[in-house]
BALOBA-1460 file (C-alpha; in Angstrom, 3 decimals):
// residues 149
<rec num="1" residu="m" x="131.737" y="-40.850" z="318.232"/>
<rec num="2" residu="q" x="133.812" y="-39.655" z="321.176"/>
<rec num="3" residu="f" x="137.126" y="-40.885" z="322.473"/>
<rec num="4" residu="v" x="137.137" y="-41.399" z="326.230"/>
<rec num="5" residu="w" x="140.594" y="-41.205" z="327.776"/>
<rec num="6" residu="e" x="141.076" y="-43.706" z="330.567"/>
<rec num="7" residu="p" x="144.229" y="-44.318" z="332.573"/>
<rec num="8" residu="y" x="145.769" y="-47.768" z="332.511"/>
<rec num="9" residu="l" x="143.917" y="-50.110" z="334.814"/>
<rec num="10" residu="t" x="145.697" y="-51.952" z="337.616"/>
<rec num="11" residu="n" x="145.630" y="-55.256" z="335.719"/>
<rec num="12" residu="v" x="147.401" y="-53.641" z="332.742"/>
<rec num="13" residu="m" x="150.016" y="-51.968" z="334.961"/>
<rec num="14" residu="s" x="150.731" y="-55.223" z="336.826"/>
<rec num="15" residu="a" x="151.326" y="-57.024" z="333.526"/>
<rec num="16" residu="l" x="154.029" y="-54.589" z="332.384"/>
<rec num="17" residu="p" x="157.652" y="-55.723" z="332.608"/>
<rec num="18" residu="p" x="159.638" y="-54.006" z="335.378"/>
<rec num="19" residu="i" x="161.648" y="-51.911" z="332.905"/>
<rec num="20" residu="c" x="158.434" y="-50.083" z="331.963"/>
<rec num="21" residu="l" x="157.939" y="-48.970" z="335.550"/>
<rec num="22" residu="v" x="161.436" y="-47.620" z="336.195"/>
<rec num="23" residu="g" x="161.116" y="-43.979" z="337.152"/>
<rec num="24" residu="s" x="157.381" y="-44.191" z="337.751"/>
<rec num="25" residu="v" x="157.751" y="-41.884" z="340.764"/>
<rec num="26" residu="a" x="158.446" y="-39.071" z="338.290"/>
<rec num="27" residu="w" x="155.324" y="-39.745" z="336.192"/>
<rec num="28" residu="c" x="153.154" y="-37.640" z="338.470"/>
<rec num="29" residu="t" x="155.667" y="-35.089" z="339.715"/>
<rec num="30" residu="v" x="156.214" y="-31.506" z="338.622"/>
<rec num="31" residu="v" x="159.980" y="-31.443" z="338.202"/>
<rec num="32" residu="p" x="162.670" y="-30.234" z="335.851"/>
<rec num="33" residu="l" x="164.010" y="-32.889" z="333.501"/>
<rec num="34" residu="i" x="167.734" y="-32.254" z="333.148"/>
<rec num="35" residu="c" x="169.842" y="-33.709" z="330.355"/>
<rec num="36" residu="f" x="173.260" y="-32.061" z="330.134"/>
<rec num="37" residu="q" x="172.579" y="-28.421" z="329.230"/>
<rec num="38" residu="v" x="168.909" y="-28.952" z="328.318"/>
<rec num="39" residu="i" x="166.240" y="-28.462" z="330.963"/>
<rec num="40" residu="e" x="162.514" y="-28.867" z="330.386"/>
<rec num="41" residu="w" x="159.750" y="-28.896" z="332.953"/>
<rec num="42" residu="h" x="157.679" y="-32.055" z="333.270"/>
<rec num="43" residu="q" x="154.207" y="-30.836" z="334.173"/>
<rec num="44" residu="p" x="151.695" y="-33.635" z="334.642"/>
<rec num="45" residu="d" x="149.599" y="-31.190" z="336.688"/>
<rec num="46" residu="r" x="148.465" y="-29.775" z="333.325"/>
<rec num="47" residu="v" x="147.187" y="-33.167" z="332.068"/>
<rec num="48" residu="l" x="145.735" y="-34.773" z="335.197"/>
<rec num="49" residu="r" x="142.793" y="-36.205" z="333.253"/>
<rec num="50" residu="q" x="145.270" y="-38.583" z="331.592"/>
<rec num="51" residu="f" x="146.002" y="-39.963" z="335.050"/>
<rec num="52" residu="g" x="142.297" y="-40.314" z="335.922"/>
<rec num="53" residu="m" x="142.264" y="-37.277" z="338.219"/>
<rec num="54" residu="q" x="140.121" y="-34.160" z="338.263"/>
<rec num="55" residu="q" x="141.716" y="-31.396" z="336.246"/>
<rec num="56" residu="p" x="141.732" y="-27.965" z="337.839"/>
<rec num="57" residu="i" x="141.942" y="-24.908" z="335.626"/>
<rec num="58" residu="s" x="145.608" y="-24.628" z="334.739"/>
<rec num="59" residu="s" x="147.799" y="-21.695" z="335.597"/>
<rec num="60" residu="s" x="150.676" y="-20.573" z="333.392"/>
<rec num="61" residu="p" x="153.280" y="-23.263" z="332.714"/>
<rec num="62" residu="s" x="156.291" y="-23.338" z="335.024"/>
<rec num="63" residu="q" x="159.489" y="-22.062" z="333.519"/>
<rec num="64" residu="p" x="161.468" y="-20.482" z="336.347"/>
<rec num="65" residu="f" x="164.983" y="-19.121" z="336.144"/>
<rec num="66" residu="n" x="164.635" y="-18.282" z="332.427"/>
<rec num="67" residu="i" x="166.269" y="-21.617" z="331.649"/>
<rec num="68" residu="h" x="165.809" y="-21.181" z="327.915"/>
<rec num="69" residu="d" x="168.087" y="-18.142" z="328.089"/>
<rec num="70" residu="i" x="170.952" y="-20.130" z="329.609"/>
<rec num="71" residu="s" x="173.820" y="-20.717" z="327.217"/>
<rec num="72" residu="l" x="177.043" y="-22.636" z="327.773"/>
<rec num="73" residu="r" x="178.981" y="-20.387" z="325.379"/>
<rec num="74" residu="e" x="181.923" y="-18.552" z="326.847"/>
<rec num="75" residu="k" x="181.077" y="-19.775" z="330.355"/>
<rec num="76" residu="h" x="183.847" y="-22.235" z="331.109"/>
<rec num="77" residu="e" x="184.289" y="-20.795" z="334.599"/>
<rec num="78" residu="e" x="180.572" y="-20.981" z="335.488"/>
<rec num="79" residu="n" x="179.613" y="-23.301" z="338.355"/>
<rec num="80" residu="w" x="176.701" y="-25.100" z="336.699"/>
<rec num="81" residu="g" x="176.004" y="-27.213" z="339.769"/>
<rec num="82" residu="q" x="175.438" y="-24.038" z="341.755"/>
<rec num="83" residu="l" x="173.482" y="-22.281" z="338.988"/>
<rec num="84" residu="l" x="171.195" y="-25.271" z="338.452"/>
<rec num="85" residu="g" x="171.210" y="-26.255" z="342.146"/>
<rec num="86" residu="p" x="167.542" y="-25.396" z="342.833"/>
<rec num="87" residu="m" x="166.395" y="-27.497" z="339.856"/>
<rec num="88" residu="i" x="168.703" y="-30.386" z="340.754"/>
<rec num="89" residu="n" x="167.395" y="-30.215" z="344.314"/>
<rec num="90" residu="q" x="163.786" y="-30.336" z="343.091"/>
<rec num="91" residu="w" x="164.607" y="-33.381" z="340.955"/>
<rec num="92" residu="n" x="166.351" y="-35.095" z="343.857"/>
<rec num="93" residu="n" x="163.263" y="-34.494" z="346.021"/>
<rec num="94" residu="r" x="160.779" y="-35.347" z="343.264"/>
<rec num="95" residu="a" x="158.632" y="-37.475" z="345.585"/>
<rec num="96" residu="d" x="157.712" y="-34.223" z="347.381"/>
<rec num="97" residu="f" x="156.301" y="-32.729" z="344.166"/>
<rec num="98" residu="r" x="153.702" y="-35.375" z="343.307"/>
<rec num="99" residu="v" x="150.351" y="-34.254" z="341.912"/>
<rec num="100" residu="d" x="148.381" y="-37.362" z="342.792"/>
<rec num="101" residu="a" x="146.724" y="-35.586" z="345.717"/>
<rec num="102" residu="y" x="143.971" y="-34.456" z="343.349"/>
<rec num="103" residu="p" x="140.708" y="-36.409" z="343.605"/>
<rec num="104" residu="r" x="139.948" y="-39.114" z="341.044"/>
<rec num="105" residu="q" x="137.578" y="-38.209" z="338.221"/>
<rec num="106" residu="e" x="134.386" y="-40.208" z="338.654"/>
<rec num="107" residu="g" x="132.356" y="-40.637" z="335.475"/>
<rec num="108" residu="l" x="132.398" y="-38.251" z="332.548"/>
<rec num="109" residu="l" x="133.304" y="-34.623" z="332.992"/>
<rec num="110" residu="s" x="130.204" y="-32.437" z="332.855"/>
<rec num="111" residu="f" x="129.852" y="-30.230" z="329.784"/>
<rec num="112" residu="n" x="129.103" y="-27.285" z="332.091"/>
<rec num="113" residu="s" x="131.829" y="-27.958" z="334.672"/>
<rec num="114" residu="n" x="134.134" y="-25.037" z="335.449"/>
<rec num="115" residu="y" x="136.999" y="-26.804" z="333.692"/>
<rec num="116" residu="m" x="135.076" y="-27.511" z="330.475"/>
<rec num="117" residu="v" x="133.719" y="-23.959" z="330.300"/>
<rec num="118" residu="w" x="137.295" y="-22.664" z="330.688"/>
<rec num="119" residu="y" x="138.611" y="-25.247" z="328.209"/>
<rec num="120" residu="r" x="136.133" y="-24.263" z="325.503"/>
<rec num="121" residu="r" x="137.135" y="-20.597" z="325.929"/>
<rec num="122" residu="k" x="140.855" y="-21.420" z="325.548"/>
<rec num="123" residu="t" x="140.682" y="-24.083" z="322.843"/>
<rec num="124" residu="k" x="140.252" y="-23.835" z="319.115"/>
<rec num="125" residu="m" x="138.073" y="-26.713" z="318.039"/>
<rec num="126" residu="f" x="138.961" y="-26.227" z="314.392"/>
<rec num="127" residu="v" x="142.290" y="-25.184" z="312.893"/>
<rec num="128" residu="d" x="140.520" y="-23.866" z="309.818"/>
<rec num="129" residu="p" x="137.240" y="-22.079" z="310.695"/>
<rec num="130" residu="k" x="135.899" y="-22.987" z="307.226"/>
<rec num="131" residu="n" x="135.816" y="-26.631" z="308.376"/>
<rec num="132" residu="e" x="133.604" y="-25.813" z="311.374"/>
<rec num="133" residu="n" x="130.387" y="-25.701" z="309.324"/>
<rec num="134" residu="m" x="131.230" y="-28.964" z="307.554"/>
<rec num="135" residu="a" x="132.010" y="-30.709" z="310.868"/>
<rec num="136" residu="t" x="128.715" y="-29.520" z="312.353"/>
<rec num="137" residu="l" x="126.867" y="-30.855" z="309.300"/>
<rec num="138" residu="v" x="128.682" y="-34.216" z="309.461"/>
<rec num="139" residu="f" x="127.937" y="-34.534" z="313.190"/>
<rec num="140" residu="f" x="124.262" y="-33.713" z="312.535"/>
<rec num="141" residu="i" x="124.039" y="-36.378" z="309.797"/>
<rec num="142" residu="f" x="125.713" y="-39.008" z="312.023"/>
<rec num="143" residu="s" x="123.487" y="-38.120" z="314.960"/>
<rec num="144" residu="v" x="120.379" y="-38.577" z="312.803"/>
<rec num="145" residu="i" x="121.613" y="-41.844" z="311.250"/>
<rec num="146" residu="f" x="122.957" y="-43.403" z="314.460"/>
<rec num="147" residu="n" x="120.568" y="-41.693" z="316.859"/>
<rec num="148" residu="f" x="123.329" y="-40.121" z="318.966"/>
<rec num="149" residu="k" x="122.166" y="-38.043" z="321.888"/>
């Protein structure tokens, strides 16, 4: 059996309390998330299928400015607002960095689509290769019993 990921439908979204929708502009924006000295990049462009959009082949994750190398130690005189200015500016203009311009995904993604071919090359289906043969056997048995196609 397969799991089909579907984004929340409009009727579900409209039933949510307002507190659940606070910050929804950032859901589909590629921006730095800044919390004191910790900065991580929010990259929904790498999981567009979760938002019901077509997923292009992903490039390397964003991590500009070597932010993981930044340390607050011994830097009392550092102007952090200036150092982090470009990231703060991107956050402040987050509406300009939305990824919802991608087309919606209609129907199931084709097994032979460019994305799925790339995905299969980059993904390990099984953590332990010894389990691969057992999983193939189990799938074969289920497909015979339940007449899966």
